[in-house]
C-alpha positions in Angstrom: 27.1 12.0 -20.1 27.6 9.8 -23.1 30.7 8.2 -21.6 28.8 7.3 -18.4 25.9 5.9 -20.4 28.3 3.7 -22.4 29.9 2.5 -19.2 26.5 1.7 -17.7 25.4 -0.2 -20.8 28.6 -2.3 -20.7 28.1 -3.0 -17.0 24.5 -4.1 -17.7 25.6 -6.4 -20.5 28.3 -8.0 -18.3 25.7 -8.6 -15.5 23.2 -10.0 -18.0 25.8 -12.3 -19.6 27.0 -13.5 -16.1 23.5 -14.8 -15.3 23.1 -17.0 -18.4 25.1 -18.7 -21.2 27.2 -16.0 -22.9 26.6 -17.0 -26.5 24.8 -19.9 -28.3 27.6 -22.4 -27.9 27.3 -25.4 -30.3 27.4 -29.0 -29.1 30.6 -31.0 -29.3 31.2 -34.3 -31.1 32.3 -35.9 -27.9 29.5 -37.0 -25.6 31.7 -36.7 -22.6 32.3 -33.0 -23.3 28.6 -32.4 -23.8 27.7 -34.2 -20.6 30.4 -32.4 -18.7 29.2 -29.0 -19.8 25.6 -29.6 -19.0 26.4 -31.3 -15.7 28.5 -28.3 -14.7 25.6 -26.0 -15.5 23.3 -28.2 -13.4 25.7 -28.7 -10.5 24.0 -29.4 -7.2 20.7 -30.2 -9.0 19.9 -33.8 -8.0 16.5 -33.6 -9.8 18.4 -33.3 -13.2 18.8 -36.9 -14.4 21.7 -38.0 -16.7 20.8 -41.5 -17.9 23.6 -43.1 -20.0 23.0 -46.2 -22.1 24.3 -47.9 -25.3 22.4 -47.8 -28.6 24.4 -50.5 -30.3 27.6 -52.1 -29.0 30.0 -49.1 -28.8 27.5 -46.3 -29.6 27.0 -44.5 -26.3 24.0 -42.2 -25.7 22.7 -40.1 -22.8 19.2 -39.1 -22.0 18.8 -35.9 -19.9 15.7 -34.6 -18.2 14.4 -32.9 -15.1 12.5 -35.2 -12.7 9.0 -34.0 -12.0 8.6 -32.1 -15.4 8.5 -35.1 -17.7 6.4 -38.2 -18.2 8.9 -41.0 -17.3 6.5 -43.8 -18.5 6.3 -42.1 -21.9 10.1 -41.8 -22.1 10.4 -45.5 -21.4 7.7 -46.5 -24.0 8.6 -44.1 -26.8 12.3 -43.4 -26.5 14.3 -46.0 -24.5 12.5 -49.2 -25.6 12.4 -48.4 -29.3 16.1 -47.4 -29.3 17.2 -50.6 -27.5 14.7 -52.9 -29.3 15.5 -52.2 -33.0 18.7 -53.2 -34.6 20.9 -50.3 -35.7 21.6 -50.3 -39.5 25.1 -48.9 -39.9 24.4 -47.9 -43.5 22.0 -45.2 -42.2 23.3 -42.2 -40.3 22.5 -42.7 -36.7 20.5 -39.5 -36.4 18.3 -40.4 -39.3 17.9 -43.9 -37.9 16.7 -42.5 -34.6 14.4 -40.1 -36.4 12.8 -43.0 -38.2 12.2 -45.2 -35.1 11.2 -42.6 -32.5 7.5 -41.9 -32.8 7.1 -38.7 -30.8 5.0 -35.8 -32.1 7.0 -33.1 -30.3 10.4 -34.0 -31.6 13.1 -31.6 -32.8 16.8 -31.5 -33.3 19.0 -29.3 -31.0 22.5 -28.0 -31.9 23.4 -25.6 -29.0 23.7 -25.8 -25.3 21.3 -22.8 -25.0 18.6 -24.9 -26.7 19.2 -27.8 -24.4 18.9 -25.6 -21.3 15.8 -23.9 -22.5 14.0 -27.1 -23.5 15.0 -28.9 -20.3 13.5 -26.0 -18.2 10.1 -26.3 -19.9 9.9 -30.1 -19.4 11.5 -31.6 -22.5 14.0 -34.5 -22.4 17.3 -34.3 -24.4 18.9 -37.2 -26.2 22.6 -36.9 -27.0 24.7 -39.4 -29.0 28.5 -39.8 -29.0 30.1 -38.6 -32.2 27.2 -36.2 -33.2 27.1 -32.5 -32.9 23.3 -32.5 -32.5 20.7 -34.2 -30.5 17.0 -34.7 -30.1 14.5 -33.1 -27.8 11.2 -34.8 -26.9 8.2 -32.9 -25.6 7.1 -35.5 -23.1 6.0 -33.0 -20.5 4.0 -33.8 -17.5 3.5 -31.9 -14.2 0.8 -31.3 -11.7 -1.7 -28.6 -12.7 -5.0 -27.2 -11.4 -8.2 -28.1 -13.2 -10.4 -25.5 -14.8 -12.7 -23.9 -12.2 -15.0 -21.0 -11.9 -13.2 -17.7 -11.0 -14.1 -16.8 -7.4 -13.4 -13.0 -7.9 -15.6 -12.7 -11.1 -18.6 -14.9 -10.5 -21.6 -14.3 -12.7 -25.3 -15.4 -12.4 -25.5 -16.1 -16.1 -22.4 -16.9 -18.3 -19.5 -19.3 -18.7 -18.3 -20.9 -15.5 -14.7 -21.5 -16.6 -11.6 -19.5 -15.7 -7.9 -19.5 -16.6 -5.4 -21.8 -14.8 -1.7 -21.4 -14.0 -0.8 -23.5 -17.1 -0.2 -21.3 -20.2 -0.9 -24.1 -22.7 -4.3 -24.6 -21.2 -5.1 -20.9 -21.2 -4.2 -20.6 -24.9 -6.3 -23.6 -25.7 -9.3 -22.0 -24.0 -8.9 -19.0 -26.3 -8.5 -21.2 -29.4 -11.6 -23.2 -28.5 -13.7 -20.0 -28.6 -12.0 -18.2 -31.5 -11.9 -20.9 -34.2 -10.0 -18.8 -36.7 -6.4 -18.8 -37.9 -6.5 -15.0 -37.5 -5.9 -15.5 -33.8 -2.2 -14.9 -33.5 0.2 -15.6 -30.7 3.5 -13.8 -30.1 5.7 -15.4 -27.4 8.5 -13.9 -25.3 10.7 -15.3 -22.6 11.2 -12.8 -19.8 13.4 -13.0 -16.7 17.1 -13.9 -16.7 16.5 -16.7 -14.2 12.9 -17.7 -14.6 12.7 -17.4 -18.4 9.0 -17.1 -18.0 6.8 -17.5 -21.1 4.8 -14.3 -21.8 2.4 -14.3 -24.8 0.5 -11.5 -26.6 -2.6 -12.7 -28.3 -4.5 -10.7 -30.9 -6.8 -11.1 -33.9 -5.1 -10.2 -37.1 -7.2 -7.7 -39.1 -8.9 -6.4 -36.0 -6.0 -5.2 -33.9 -3.8 -2.3 -34.9 -0.4 -3.6 -35.8 1.3 -0.6 -34.1 -0.3 -1.6 -30.8 1.1 -5.1 -31.0 4.5 -3.7 -32.0 4.5 -1.3 -29.1 3.4 -4.0 -26.6 6.1 -6.4 -27.9 8.8 -3.6 -27.8 7.9 -2.9 -24.1 8.0 -6.6 -23.1 11.3 -7.2 -24.9 12.7 -4.2 -23.0 12.1 -5.7 -19.6 15.3 -6.7 -17.8 14.5 -8.4 -14.6 15.6 -11.6 -12.8 12.2 -13.2 -12.8 8.5 -12.8 -13.7 6.1 -14.5 -11.3 2.7 -12.9 -12.2 1.1 -10.6 -14.7 1.4 -7.7 -12.2 5.2 -7.7 -13.0 4.5 -7.2 -16.7 1.7 -4.7 -16.0 3.9 -2.5 -13.8 6.8 -2.5 -16.2 5.0 -1.7 -19.4 2.3 0.8 -18.3 2.3 4.4 -19.5 1.7 6.2 -16.2 3.6 4.3 -13.5 2.8 6.9 -10.8 -0.9 6.8 -11.3 -3.0 4.9 -8.8 -5.6 4.0 -11.4 -5.3 0.7 -13.2 -4.4 1.0 -16.9 -5.0 -2.6 -17.9 -8.0 -4.8 -17.4 -7.1 -7.8 -15.2 -9.3 -10.9 -15.5 -9.5 -14.6 -15.0 -12.3 -15.1 -17.5 -11.6 -16.3 -21.0 -14.9 -14.7 -22.3 -13.8 -11.3 -21.1 -10.4 -11.7 -22.9 -12.2 -12.8 -26.1 -14.6 -9.9 -26.0 -11.6 -7.6 -25.8 -9.9 -9.4 -28.7 -13.1 -9.0 -30.8 -13.0 -5.2 -30.0 -9.4 -4.9 -31.4 -7.6 -5.1 -28.1 -4.7 -7.4 -27.1 -4.4 -10.0 -24.4 -1.2 -10.7 -22.3 -0.9 -14.1 -20.7 1.9 -15.2 -18.4 2.8 -18.8 -17.5 2.2 -19.6 -13.9 -0.8 -17.3 -13.2 -4.5 -17.4 -14.0 -4.7 -13.6 -14.4 -4.6 -12.1 -17.9 -4.2 -8.5 -19.0 -6.5 -6.9 -21.6 -5.1 -3.7 -23.1 -5.7 -0.9 -23.8 -8.2 -0.3 -21.0 -10.3 2.7 -20.2 -12.0 3.8 -17.0 -15.4 2.9 -18.5 -14.3 -0.6 -19.6 -13.0 -1.2 -16.0 -16.5 -0.4 -14.7 -18.2 -2.9 -17.0 -18.9 -6.6 -16.1 -19.0 -9.5 -18.5 -22.5 -10.3 -17.3 -23.7 -7.0 -18.8 -23.8 -8.7 -22.1 -25.6 -11.8 -20.9 -28.6 -9.9 -19.4 -31.4 -8.0 -21.2 -30.1 -4.6 -22.3 -32.5 -2.7 -20.2 -31.5 -4.5 -17.1 -27.8 -4.2 -17.9 -28.3 -0.4 -18.5 -30.0 0.0 -15.1 -27.2 -1.9 -13.4 -24.6 0.2 -15.1 -26.2 3.4 -13.8 -26.3 1.9 -10.3 -22.7 0.9 -10.6 -21.6 4.4 -11.7 -23.6 5.9 -8.8 -22.0 3.5 -6.3 -18.6 4.4 -7.8 -19.2 8.0 -6.9 -20.6 7.0 -3.4 -17.5 4.9 -2.7 -15.3 7.9 -3.4 -17.2 10.9 -2.0 -19.8 9.8 0.6 -17.5 10.0 3.8 -16.0 13.3 2.6 -19.4 14.8 1.9 -20.5 13.7 5.4 -17.5 15.3 7.0 -17.8 18.5 5.0 -21.5 19.0 5.7 -21.1 18.4 9.5 -18.0 20.5 9.8 -18.9 23.6 7.6 -22.3 23.3 5.9 -24.8 22.2 8.5 -27.4 24.5 6.9 -27.6 22.1 4.0 -29.4 19.4 6.1 -33.0 19.5 7.0 -33.6 20.5 10.7 -35.0 17.2 11.9 -32.1 15.3 10.3 -29.5 17.7 11.7 -31.0 17.4 15.2 -31.0 13.6 14.9 -27.3 13.6 13.9 -26.4 16.1 16.6 -28.1 13.9 19.2 -26.1 10.8 18.1 -22.9 12.8 18.2 -23.6 14.4 21.6 -21.2 12.0 23.5 -18.6 11.7 20.7 -15.3 13.4 21.8 -13.8 13.6 18.3 -14.5 16.0 15.4 -16.1 14.5 12.3 -12.8 14.4 10.5 -11.1 12.3 13.2 -14.2 10.1 13.6 -14.3 9.4 9.9 -10.6 8.5 9.8 -11.0 6.2 12.8 -13.9 4.3 11.3 -12.4 4.0 7.8 -9.1 2.7 9.2 -11.0 0.2 11.3 -13.1 -0.9 8.4 -10.1 -1.4 6.1 -8.3 -3.3 8.9 -11.3 -5.7 9.2 -11.5 -6.1 5.4 -7.8 -6.9 5.2 -8.0 -9.3 8.1 -10.9 -11.1 6.5 -8.8 -11.6 3.3 -5.8 -13.0 5.1 -7.6 -15.4 7.4 -8.5 -18.9 6.2 -11.6 -18.9 3.9 -13.7 -20.9 6.4 -13.4 -18.3 9.1 -12.4 -15.1 7.3 -15.9 -14.0 6.3 -17.4 -14.8 9.8 -14.6 -12.9 11.5 -14.9 -9.8 9.3 -18.7 -9.6 9.7 -18.8 -10.4 13.4 -15.9 -8.1 14.0 -17.6 -5.2 12.2 -20.8 -5.7 14.2 -19.1 -6.1 17.6 -16.6 -3.2 17.1 -19.3 -0.9 15.6 -21.8 -1.5 18.4 -19.2 -1.3 21.1 -17.7 1.9 19.6 -21.2 3.5 19.6 -22.0 2.5 23.1 -18.6 3.8 24.3 -19.3 7.1 22.7 -16.3 7.0 20.4 -18.3 7.2 17.1 -21.9 8.1 16.2 -24.4 5.8 14.6 -24.7 8.0 11.6 -20.9 7.6 10.9 -21.2 3.9 11.2 -24.0 3.9 8.6 -22.0 6.1 6.3 -18.9 3.9 6.5 -20.9 0.7 6.1 -22.8 2.0 3.0 -19.5 3.2 1.5 -18.0 -0.3 2.0 -21.1 -1.9 0.3 -20.7 0.5 -2.6 -17.0 -0.4 -3.0 -18.0 -4.1 -3.2 -20.3 -3.4 -6.2 -17.3 -2.4 -8.4 -16.5 -5.3 -10.7 -12.7 -4.8 -10.7 -10.9 -5.3 -7.5 -8.0 -3.0 -8.5 -10.4 -0.1 -9.1 -12.0 -0.6 -5.7 -8.6 -0.5 -4.1 -7.8 2.8 -5.9 -11.0 4.3 -4.5 -10.2 3.1 -1.0 -6.9 4.8 -1.2 -8.2 8.1 -2.6 -11.0 8.2 0.0 -8.6 9.3 2.7 -7.2 12.5 1.0 -10.7 13.4 0.0 -11.8 13.2 3.7 -8.8 15.3 4.7 -9.7 18.0 2.1 -13.3 17.9 3.2 -12.4 18.3 6.9 -10.1 21.3 6.2 -11.8 23.2 3.3 -15.4 21.8 3.2 -17.1 21.4 -0.1 -14.5 23.6 -1.7 -11.9 21.0 -0.7 -14.0 18.2 -2.3 -14.3 20.2 -5.5 -10.5 20.7 -5.5 -10.0 17.0 -5.1 -12.4 16.1 -7.8 -10.8 18.6 -10.2 -7.3 17.1 -9.5 -8.7 13.6 -10.2 -10.4 14.7 -13.4 -7.3 16.5 -14.7 -5.2 13.5 -13.9 -7.7 11.1 -15.7 -8.0 13.4 -18.7 -4.2 13.6 -19.1 -3.7 9.8 -18.9 -3.2 7.7 -22.0 -2.7 3.9 -22.1 -1.0 2.7 -25.2 -2.0 5.9 -27.0 -5.7 5.7 -26.0 -7.2 8.5 -23.8 -8.2 7.0 -20.5 -11.6 8.6 -20.5 -12.5 7.7 -24.1 -15.0 7.6 -25.6 -16.5 10.3 -23.3 -13.4 12.5 -23.4 -12.7 13.1 -26.3 -16.4 12.5 -27.1 -17.3 9.9 -29.7 -21.1 9.6 -30.1 -20.9 6.4 -32.0 -19.2 4.5 -29.2 -21.1 6.1 -26.3 -23.9 3.5 -26.9 -21.8 1.0 -24.9 -20.6 3.2 -22.1 -23.4 4.7 -19.9 -26.0 2.5 -21.5 -25.8 -1.0 -22.9 -27.4 -0.8 -26.3 -29.1 -3.9 -27.7 -26.8 -6.3 -29.5 -28.5 -5.5 -32.8 -27.4 -1.9 -32.3 -23.8 -2.7 -31.5 -23.0 -3.1 -35.2 -19.7 -1.2 -35.2 -16.5 -2.2 -33.5 -15.3 0.2 -30.7 -11.8 0.6 -32.1 -9.5 2.7 -30.1 -6.4 2.5 -32.2 -7.7 2.2 -35.7 -10.8 2.4 -37.9 -10.4 -0.7 -40.0 -12.8 -3.7 -40.1 -15.3 -1.4 -38.6 -18.5 -3.5 -38.9 -18.8 -6.5 -36.7 -22.2 -7.8 -37.8 -24.6 -7.7 -40.7 -27.2 -5.0 -41.3 -30.8 -5.3 -40.2 -30.1 -7.6 -37.2 -33.0 -6.2 -35.2 -35.7 -9.0 -34.7 -38.9 -8.3 -36.7 -42.1 -8.8 -34.9 -44.0 -11.7 -36.5 -47.6 -11.2 -37.5 -50.3 -13.7 -36.8 -50.5 -17.0 -38.7 -51.1 -16.3 -42.4 -53.6 -18.5 -44.2 
């Protein structure tokens, strides 16, 4: 086995080296050789511009950049014009002379072809001079980007209205603008043999356990893939339980959600080219919380959390309970309600199990069609389609009115879950729960619930139990799980991976009732 593993590693290394530059090869003295090597790498790339010019009489130079990624006007004003305008003093080395006359803030010297290729790909321009084994790179980057907008999937009544964009630098600046401390640290990785996508891990030094950051960095560095296009690639490749349907990281577009996670000792993963960030480690209870819970009064937020947990159970169990009761346990219903349901099902030719499957599949098809259609007509088509199909199916005797109400209420319950990936998981688990209910009744539902609970209790995400702080129980942290305690009660940090820097606010923060005006 060891021989085969060595052969496999050698093959992977050959494949990896064949997709990129083999080793950091240094630049040559001859400008023609440097230009030939770079032009061969960018063969059949008409957007890569090689602009040759003379600095002084016989000193030849070349400016290389990718059209569409750089600010050409800035190149003319801050690079080409100063180099051709000033007289070259031969007593000064030409690299020092250029360094003195080029006023660009993002300026650095490059010595290898790997550096040139990487900097060109992120929007820098490269200046090479004949007779020098080094060149300059200028960060005169400019490309089209989306402005900061409110996230459509995480809208709030009260709270910040800004969301992440597809530009990594803008997203980092949004974190920096809210956390104005040098303790906010950024670790950057380049993932993907072709895309070389920038992936960053943000954390607050002194709040986040170092072992967590080391583990996240180790997993990201271990990714070998041709390209990273979205945070879902990273999420799927670094999670602990790849076969679990439950999400193990919190996905968000909101900077305030990321910052609240950072202040709790978590880490945030951002990927260039997507507005979605990952907050880890995540637990099931953190996925059921909304950022707006902390912008409302604690009593209102607690009531909404209870409602959300109830609707979470409804979304998973209501259709299966309906099927189990109608199929095996009719005695559990009051006689008037049972007669009413029986009357509505008098013309239905299918058993309750088949009826539930038919309605659930139809509802999911309408929901998926509404998502894929253009925004202007998607909502109208899904609502009208549900009304027309539901009414027509009832009139045709294919389904009962009670089943339509159960499926509709189940769909409404799934919409109340703040995380879309959690709602999708419940939609998928609903079908095996209905099948168990139709074959074994309430016993089947209990078997399904036990399997789900055992699975959830056995899960860990970056060493953190998925059901913490409820299992294992931590009374100190339960004050922000089933209830949302007042802010002056949330005095300790809910650390999952450490117990350092425990206190997050001063003592005696509870507002004191003021007495009447004293004379």
